[in-house]
N, C-alpha and C positions, 0 to 999 in steps of 0.2 A: 504494500500500500504506500503510495508516494506522499500523500498528505494525510495528516490525522483527521479523521472524520469524528464528529461529535454525535453521540447517540444518547437518546433519552429512553430509559427503561422505566415503564410504569406498571407496577404490580403491587398489590396490597400485602404480599408476602415478602418481608424484608430478606429472607434467605434466598429467594429467587433473584431479587434485585442484586444482592451481594454476589451471588454465583455468576450472574451474567456480567456484572461489572468487572469482576476479577478475570473471567475468561476473555472478555472483549478487550480489556486493557492489555492483557498479555499479548494480544495480536496487533496492538497498535491503535486501538480506538480510544478516544476520550469519552467517558461515560458518566452521566448524571442519572440519579434515580429519583422516582417520585412514588408515593404510596397511594395517592388519590388523584382523581381527575382534576380537582382544583389545584393541587400542588403541581401537576403536570402543566396546566395552563399558565400558572405563574412562571414556571421555568421557561416555557416557550415565549412568553412576553419578555423575559429577561435575557435570553440567549438565542442564538441561531443554532439549530440542530440540522444535521444532515439526514438523520433517520430516527424513527421511533419504534419501539417495541411495546405494544400495548396489551395488557391483560384484558380479557373481555369482561370479567366480573370485578368491578371496583366498588368500594363501599359507598361512594357518593354518586356514581353514574356508571353506565355500562360503556364498554369500549367503543361501541358505535356512536353513542352520544358524544363521547370525547373526540372521536375522529371527525364528527360533523363540525365541532368547534374548531379543531385544528384546520379543517378545510377553509374556514372563514379567515384564519390568521395567516396560514402559510401553505399555499397549494403544493409546493414542492415537497415539503415535509409530509403533507397528507398522502402524497403519492408514494413516498419512501417510508411506508409504515408496514410493519409486520404485526399481526395479531397473534397472541398466544392464549390458549385456553385449555383447561382440562374438561370443560363442559362440552357435551355434544352440541354441534352447531346445526341450527335449522337451515333449511334450504334458503330461507329469506336472508339469513346472515351470510351464507356462502355466496348468494347472488350479489349482496352488497359488496363483498370483497372483490368479486369479479368486475362489477361495475366500476369500482374506483381503482382497480389495478393494484390492490394491496395483497400481501402474502398472509398465509395462515399457517401456524405451527401448532400441533396438538401437544399438550403436556401429558406425560413427561416428554420433553424433547431432548434430542441429542445436541450437545453444545456445538459440535461441528456443523450440524444442520443449521443452527442459528447463524454461525459465522458465514457459511456458504450462502445462505439466503441474503444476508447483508451485502456480501461481496457482489452478488448478482445484481444488486441495485445500481452498481456503478460499472458493470461490465458492458462494453459496447461490442455488439457482434460485428 
């Protein structure tokens, strides 16, 4: 990776945030974490992020509601989003991901799968 990309990880489980932060920083990303949608929106207003990893189930809003807010603030970040969830996803949610061109990873996920998914955001064919 030639330049450090800044990633926002949003998950209400601090262990997942810490695990992703450690793994992603090890491969050269700068990573910030947030445990709620409100915390994530504050971070997005304060910094520029290259990508976001959003948990679907947050204590104050679901990942789709957060993503809708992100789309209003930063269209590029909204496009460079990966959703993660341990919940079964409805066809409606999967349709949303397809419509907005975002990725989805099921929990538990493989860390290399997360890294590969992020790297693919900046890979030009």
